[in-house]
Wavefront OBJ file of the C-alpha trace (Angstrom):
o trace
v 76.118 69.736 145.136
v 79.274 71.729 145.907
v 81.529 69.097 144.339
v 79.318 68.987 141.271
v 79.553 72.759 140.851
v 83.324 72.631 141.283
v 83.663 69.964 138.601
v 81.388 71.965 136.337
v 83.511 75.086 136.698
v 86.727 73.192 136.015
v 85.163 71.441 133.025
v 84.273 74.796 131.534
v 87.728 76.157 132.225
v 89.532 73.197 130.679
v 87.185 73.190 127.697
v 87.918 76.864 127.148
v 91.656 76.279 127.350
v 91.362 73.334 125.005
v 89.879 75.549 122.306
v 92.215 78.451 123.041
v 94.410 78.269 119.971
v 91.381 77.913 117.710
v 89.235 80.642 119.228
v 91.526 83.645 119.455
v 91.358 86.319 116.761
v 94.403 87.085 114.668
v 96.813 88.758 117.071
v 98.327 90.777 114.240
v 95.061 92.697 113.927
v 94.070 92.893 117.565
v 92.744 96.301 118.561
v 94.035 97.713 121.827
v 91.717 100.325 123.283
v 92.901 102.768 125.921
v 91.062 105.185 128.158
v 91.144 106.652 131.654
v 88.518 105.280 134.030
v 86.217 107.420 136.129
v 88.658 106.807 139.003
v 91.591 108.085 136.959
v 93.114 104.676 136.185
v 94.542 103.950 132.708
v 92.719 100.965 131.207
v 94.052 98.954 128.270
v 91.493 96.629 126.744
v 91.498 94.082 123.927
v 88.353 92.155 123.156
v 88.778 88.461 122.400
v 85.295 87.074 121.726
v 84.431 83.420 121.362
v 86.269 82.226 124.443
v 84.393 82.650 127.773
v 87.492 83.768 129.665
v 89.214 86.983 130.664
v 92.816 87.685 131.649
v 93.499 90.729 133.804
v 96.768 92.369 134.829
v 96.963 95.111 137.442
v 100.357 96.792 137.211
v 102.000 99.168 139.675
v 105.230 101.146 139.451
v 106.359 99.184 142.494
v 109.238 96.994 141.380
v 112.508 96.424 143.188
v 113.834 99.766 141.934
v 111.530 101.225 144.619
v 113.150 99.237 147.448
v 115.274 102.144 148.662
v 117.879 100.675 151.015
v 115.574 97.821 152.034
v 116.478 95.478 149.218
v 113.850 92.800 148.633
v 110.995 94.848 150.103
v 108.998 95.077 146.868
v 109.286 91.333 146.272
v 108.310 90.453 149.812
v 105.326 92.808 149.730
v 104.099 91.333 146.461
v 104.676 87.768 147.633
v 102.524 88.232 150.719
v 99.557 89.990 149.088
v 97.541 86.801 148.586
v 98.714 85.093 151.779
v 95.828 86.642 153.667
v 93.643 89.665 152.992
v 90.576 91.201 154.583
v 88.744 88.484 156.494
v 90.282 85.651 154.484
v 93.285 83.497 155.233
v 95.566 82.180 152.494
v 93.625 78.902 152.460
v 90.313 80.702 152.164
v 91.599 82.824 149.287
v 92.829 79.687 147.564
v 89.456 78.000 148.064
v 87.593 81.006 146.681
v 89.680 80.914 143.526
v 89.849 77.157 143.051
v 86.131 76.870 143.671
v 85.423 78.795 140.468
v 88.392 77.568 138.432
v 90.281 80.875 138.573
v 94.043 81.410 138.619
v 95.694 84.354 140.403
v 99.327 85.275 140.918
v 101.697 88.106 141.756
v 105.136 88.977 140.423
v 107.848 91.635 140.644
v 110.566 92.857 138.298
v 113.017 95.735 138.578
v 110.390 98.148 137.293
v 106.945 96.828 138.120
v 104.766 94.778 140.446
v 101.876 92.847 138.914
v 98.785 91.042 140.128
v 97.238 88.919 137.388
v 94.290 86.591 137.208
v 92.341 84.486 134.744
v 88.650 83.796 135.170
v 85.647 82.485 133.326
v 83.304 85.297 132.336
v 80.082 83.969 133.854
v 78.838 86.929 135.928
v 78.685 85.157 139.289
v 82.151 83.642 138.814
v 83.789 86.790 137.488
v 82.258 88.974 140.207
v 83.629 86.657 142.886
v 87.130 86.624 141.397
v 87.225 90.400 140.941
v 86.061 90.880 144.542
v 88.818 88.539 145.769
v 91.471 90.337 143.723
v 90.241 93.725 144.946
v 90.544 92.709 148.589
v 93.989 91.206 147.987
v 95.147 94.483 146.436
v 93.660 96.814 149.010
v 93.592 94.912 152.290
v 96.530 92.515 152.618
v 96.958 91.409 156.196
v 100.734 90.918 156.355
v 100.251 88.869 159.503
v 103.195 88.287 161.805
v 103.095 84.539 161.133
v 103.053 84.947 157.335
v 105.768 87.596 157.473
v 108.089 85.398 159.514
v 107.463 82.449 157.226
v 108.152 84.505 154.072
v 111.257 86.034 155.619
v 112.568 82.615 156.585
v 111.846 81.249 153.122
v 113.566 84.194 151.428
v 116.642 83.937 153.633
v 116.904 80.216 152.928
v 116.766 80.935 149.205
v 119.433 83.619 149.466
v 121.733 81.331 151.428
v 121.282 78.657 148.780
v 122.201 81.194 146.067
v 125.507 81.829 147.833
v 126.369 78.223 147.006
v 125.644 78.738 143.287
v 128.503 80.343 141.319
v 126.124 81.509 138.599
v 123.964 83.412 141.084
v 127.022 84.906 142.775
v 128.394 86.023 139.404
v 125.146 87.606 138.289
v 124.808 89.623 141.490
v 128.396 90.842 141.249
v 127.768 91.740 137.613
v 124.747 93.950 138.354
v 126.378 95.507 141.396
v 129.529 96.329 139.464
v 127.686 97.630 136.430
v 125.028 99.737 138.183
v 126.918 100.836 141.302
v 124.538 103.025 143.322
v 121.617 102.860 140.900
v 118.417 101.052 142.039
v 119.016 98.367 139.395
v 122.228 97.314 141.155
v 120.671 95.091 143.818
v 118.888 91.752 143.314
v 115.081 91.747 143.286
v 114.933 89.270 146.172
v 117.343 91.333 148.279
v 120.370 90.281 150.269
v 120.722 88.365 153.513
v 121.581 91.591 155.316
v 118.682 93.597 153.861
v 116.044 90.888 154.327
v 117.163 90.321 157.927
v 116.642 94.028 158.621
v 113.166 94.321 157.044
v 110.279 94.711 159.508
v 106.640 93.835 159.018
v 105.713 97.515 159.189
v 107.980 98.130 156.184
v 105.647 96.032 154.028
v 102.599 98.009 155.170
v 104.394 101.275 154.475
v 105.514 100.138 151.028
v 102.013 98.931 150.173
v 100.439 102.176 151.370
v 102.828 104.264 149.275
v 102.930 102.339 146.011
v 99.719 100.312 145.744
v 97.549 103.319 144.987
v 95.260 104.383 142.155
v 97.637 107.051 140.871
v 100.355 104.436 140.465
v 98.279 101.733 138.750
v 97.108 100.623 135.336
v 94.755 97.794 134.370
v 94.968 95.493 131.348
v 91.954 93.404 130.353
v 91.922 90.850 127.529
v 89.030 88.503 126.874
v 85.387 87.955 126.135
v 84.060 91.030 127.929
v 82.766 94.338 126.631
v 84.330 97.729 127.114
v 81.616 98.552 129.647
v 82.346 95.372 131.562
v 86.055 96.213 131.496
v 85.382 99.617 133.004
v 83.341 97.951 135.745
v 86.060 95.353 136.426
v 88.720 98.057 136.728
v 86.588 100.195 139.036
v 85.889 97.245 141.316
v 89.557 96.283 141.421
v 90.550 99.816 142.438
v 87.605 100.439 144.771
v 89.501 99.787 147.996
v 92.690 101.653 147.081
v 93.502 105.221 148.024
v 94.241 107.838 145.375
v 97.840 108.336 146.491
v 100.564 109.794 144.314
v 102.716 108.523 141.486
v 106.343 108.183 142.628
v 109.183 110.237 141.216
v 110.835 108.762 138.110
v 113.618 106.222 138.564
v 116.959 108.015 138.083
v 118.824 107.702 134.814
v 121.635 105.166 134.552
v 125.154 106.547 134.301
v 127.344 104.666 131.838
v 130.563 103.227 133.296
v 133.576 105.457 132.729
v 135.919 102.586 131.970
v 136.173 98.824 131.837
v 136.297 96.801 135.038
v 137.045 93.149 135.682
v 135.734 91.557 138.877
v 137.117 88.142 139.852
v 135.908 85.984 142.701
v 137.399 82.672 143.725
v 134.755 79.982 144.126
v 135.157 76.259 144.852
v 133.743 75.030 141.553
v 135.066 73.221 138.501
v 133.358 75.725 136.214
v 133.831 79.462 135.901
v 130.767 81.624 135.226
v 131.374 84.701 133.119
v 129.227 87.790 132.440
v 130.343 90.682 130.228
v 128.415 93.823 129.313
v 127.184 97.334 130.020
v 123.917 99.310 130.418
v 122.505 100.125 126.973
v 118.833 99.733 126.175
v 115.533 101.246 127.303
v 112.111 100.208 126.043
v 111.826 103.554 124.220
v 115.205 103.384 122.523
v 115.123 104.358 118.819
v 117.661 101.587 118.151
v 115.532 98.953 119.885
v 114.553 96.912 116.827
v 117.988 97.231 115.228
v 119.752 95.991 118.347
v 117.118 93.279 118.809
v 117.750 91.833 115.347
v 121.505 92.280 115.643
v 121.655 90.414 118.914
v 119.528 87.610 117.503
v 122.356 87.060 115.017
v 125.186 87.648 117.474
v 124.131 85.553 120.459
v 120.364 85.360 120.858
v 119.390 82.564 118.488
v 120.795 79.561 120.288
v 123.245 77.204 118.636
v 123.186 78.998 115.281
v 124.242 82.371 116.712
v 127.718 83.740 116.083
v 128.817 83.466 119.693
v 127.607 79.900 120.085
v 129.233 78.893 116.808
v 132.600 80.371 117.761
v 132.723 79.413 121.441
v 130.891 76.092 121.450
v 130.652 74.549 117.984
v 134.103 75.387 116.600
v 136.166 75.190 119.794
v 134.142 73.282 122.375
v 134.960 75.836 125.067
v 131.481 75.996 126.620
v 128.201 74.125 126.472
v 126.252 77.367 126.289
v 127.417 80.823 125.170
v 125.008 83.653 124.466
v 124.178 87.352 124.472
v 121.015 89.335 125.164
v 119.577 92.778 125.756
v 117.336 93.345 128.756
v 115.516 96.653 128.078
v 113.939 98.419 131.047
v 112.539 101.795 132.067
v 116.135 102.995 132.298
v 119.095 101.472 130.489
v 119.030 97.716 130.879
v 122.149 95.674 130.171
v 123.615 94.144 127.076
v 125.085 90.902 128.391
v 127.315 88.200 126.966
v 127.967 85.101 129.009
v 129.065 81.507 129.286
v 130.299 78.953 131.779
v 133.296 76.788 131.118
v 135.982 74.662 132.742
v 138.262 76.788 134.884
v 141.273 76.042 132.701
v 139.427 77.190 129.561
v 138.169 80.509 130.893
v 140.852 82.714 129.391
v 140.543 81.152 125.944
v 136.744 81.303 125.950
v 136.708 84.925 127.095
v 139.129 85.872 124.321
v 136.921 84.200 121.707
v 133.807 85.867 123.124
v 135.294 89.346 122.982
v 136.872 88.773 119.561
v 133.536 87.620 118.174
v 131.875 90.813 119.364
v 134.732 92.947 118.005
v 134.412 91.351 114.568
v 130.626 91.769 114.608
v 130.932 95.447 115.520
v 133.585 95.981 112.855
v 131.855 94.221 109.951
v 128.232 93.672 110.952
v 126.242 90.599 109.923
v 126.043 89.090 106.458
v 122.934 89.506 104.317
v 122.288 85.788 104.658
v 122.432 86.001 108.460
v 120.085 88.976 108.440
v 117.566 87.298 106.153
v 117.539 84.147 108.252
v 117.201 86.104 111.497
v 114.320 88.248 110.224
v 112.429 85.177 109.041
v 112.966 83.471 112.386
v 111.828 86.464 114.448
v 108.789 87.396 112.376
v 107.749 83.792 111.859
v 107.757 83.100 115.578
v 106.250 86.358 116.783
v 102.639 85.189 116.675
v 103.511 82.312 119.037
v 104.474 84.828 121.724
v 100.985 86.324 121.768
v 98.824 83.350 120.813
v 96.751 83.313 123.995
v 94.830 85.819 126.083
v 97.360 85.591 128.917
v 100.378 86.124 126.656
v 98.629 89.019 124.941
v 97.749 90.562 128.309
v 101.403 90.419 129.373
v 102.488 92.094 126.146
v 99.877 94.817 126.485
v 100.958 95.374 130.099
v 104.495 95.942 128.828
v 103.224 98.343 126.168
v 101.113 100.194 128.731
v 103.701 100.415 131.494
v 106.448 101.706 129.223
v 104.156 104.009 127.276
v 104.772 102.419 123.875
v 102.537 103.042 120.864
v 99.316 101.043 120.867
v 100.071 99.715 117.383
v 103.275 98.086 118.693
v 102.016 94.565 117.946
v 100.737 95.491 114.496
v 103.995 97.098 113.351
v 106.411 94.729 115.128
v 107.163 92.583 112.083
v 107.465 95.561 109.731
v 109.942 97.187 112.132
v 111.989 93.987 112.170
v 111.873 93.678 108.388
v 113.099 97.268 107.999
v 116.423 96.522 109.720
v 119.482 96.417 107.459
v 123.000 95.104 107.921
v 124.358 98.666 107.887
v 121.890 99.716 110.610
v 123.070 96.842 112.798
v 126.729 97.637 112.200
v 126.214 101.318 113.028
v 124.139 100.616 116.145
v 126.567 98.069 117.573
v 129.490 100.412 116.957
v 127.856 103.445 118.527
v 125.922 101.812 121.367
v 128.376 99.192 122.641
v 131.776 100.230 123.952
v 133.993 97.364 125.178
v 136.156 99.986 126.905
v 133.253 100.403 129.334
v 132.336 96.747 129.830
v 132.022 95.144 133.230
v 133.452 91.622 133.219
v 132.725 89.228 136.074
v 134.391 85.842 136.529
v 133.391 83.516 139.365
v 135.047 80.119 139.582
v 138.119 78.101 140.490
v 141.828 78.805 140.406
v 142.595 78.510 136.694
v 140.779 81.598 135.565
v 141.506 84.296 132.991
v 144.257 86.572 134.212
l 1 2 3 4 5 6 7 8 9 10 11 12 13 14 15 16 17 18 19 20 21 22 23 24 25 26 27 28 29 30 31 32 33 34 35 36 37 38 39 40 41 42 43 44 45 46 47 48 49 50 51 52 53 54 55 56 57 58 59 60 61 62 63 64 65 66 67 68 69 70 71 72 73 74 75 76 77 78 79 80 81 82 83 84 85 86 87 88 89 90 91 92 93 94 95 96 97 98 99 100 101 102 103 104 105 106 107 108 109 110 111 112 113 114 115 116 117 118 119 120 121 122 123 124 125 126 127 128 129 130 131 132 133 134 135 136 137 138 139 140 141 142 143 144 145 146 147 148 149 150 151 152 153 154 155 156 157 158 159 160 161 162 163 164 165 166 167 168 169 170 171 172 173 174 175 176 177 178 179 180 181 182 183 184 185 186 187 188 189 190 191 192 193 194 195 196 197 198 199 200 201 202 203 204 205 206 207 208 209 210 211 212 213 214 215 216 217 218 219 220 221 222 223 224 225 226 227 228 229 230 231 232 233 234 235 236 237 238 239 240 241 242 243 244 245 246 247 248 249 250 251 252 253 254 255 256 257 258 259 260 261 262 263 264 265 266 267 268 269 270 271 272 273 274 275 276 277 278 279 280 281 282 283 284 285 286 287 288 289 290 291 292 293 294 295 296 297 298 299 300 301 302 303 304 305 306 307 308 309 310 311 312 313 314 315 316 317 318 319 320 321 322 323 324 325 326 327 328 329 330 331 332 333 334 335 336 337 338 339 340 341 342 343 344 345 346 347 348 349 350 351 352 353 354 355 356 357 358 359 360 361 362 363 364 365 366 367 368 369 370 371 372 373 374 375 376 377 378 379 380 381 382 383 384 385 386 387 388 389 390 391 392 393 394 395 396 397 398 399 400 401 402 403 404 405 406 407 408 409 410 411 412 413 414 415 416 417 418 419 420 421 422 423 424 425 426 427 428 429 430 431 432 433 434 435 436 437 438 439 440 441 442 443 444
């Protein structure tokens, strides 16, 4: 009987997923509702009827920016949440979820820590999944055995990264660019910091940051507003009220340019160039977004790729991107190339940016970019889970609830002059951090 029920649950889940793209409402007109629960938790809810599933994200201001001097603590805490909680071991938690066809996971970024799950909406199934998630959030065990295993796994990963020039370059880039700011260190920590972390540090971090006052809940699916309120209350039921942490400090812009070179036994040199620029609230967000799509964010047809790869064959991949965060995230240009081509490729990269800042894009480039961005936007939110992630971003960063509805119109409002002005005023090559990690024949 148990096997039959398991197959039945999975059949329903797979059937639901199979009809996903046909059952969702138009994402351009989705209505995001927001209210504060009876427990004081912000709830963001979007109804998606016709599909018997729900996607839930519980978000805490508990990303790696909250590590203090124990780099990697937020990631390790998040990673061990579902490895044992309450009276259940990791295997028992897995069985509880698999037995009803549910999917649960945790993740960490610089700014936030997230527990997410997907479940069918049948009452007995959903109640079981919500109960499991609630216990995971409020009563993680952080057993000595699990802690040692996670610490060993993390250290092995960090040691492997030391053998990868790209990873070494990226860490040097963030450290050089952000200095003493919390964004400077890698999310997964360093060998020194992970070695020093104790099991009690995880319990302390969890007690401080996994609290009601520091949480928000996003619910997308075939449930009512009343059901959403109930789900959120159950998820938070075991957590203490706690306090919201102090804001992450502002990012100080570099005072001047800096070049960091590191010799590495590789045939390729990895290069990162950039500076802190963009927050999620930035008034230039959409202008810089479209501009970067033209400059280096649209793959092989971007300016940077055309100049570095297509015309000169100096790198297989050359790109640029903005990474907006709670505080100024970086604008980054990068490539990897043969050691003996590094100087030439770096010159082309910087010249391409200089010309773009001086003259801006052409009208043809802008038109093509706008069509590409707006035409593909719906694909980024064409499922409950994708929509839930977007709403979590909107909620965490306090963006307007009509963000999804006005996204395309904001993109379409960008002009070539706006891009030129924004790139001139917001990017200053005299403050760029440049990191080169590779062999002997590097740029001098």
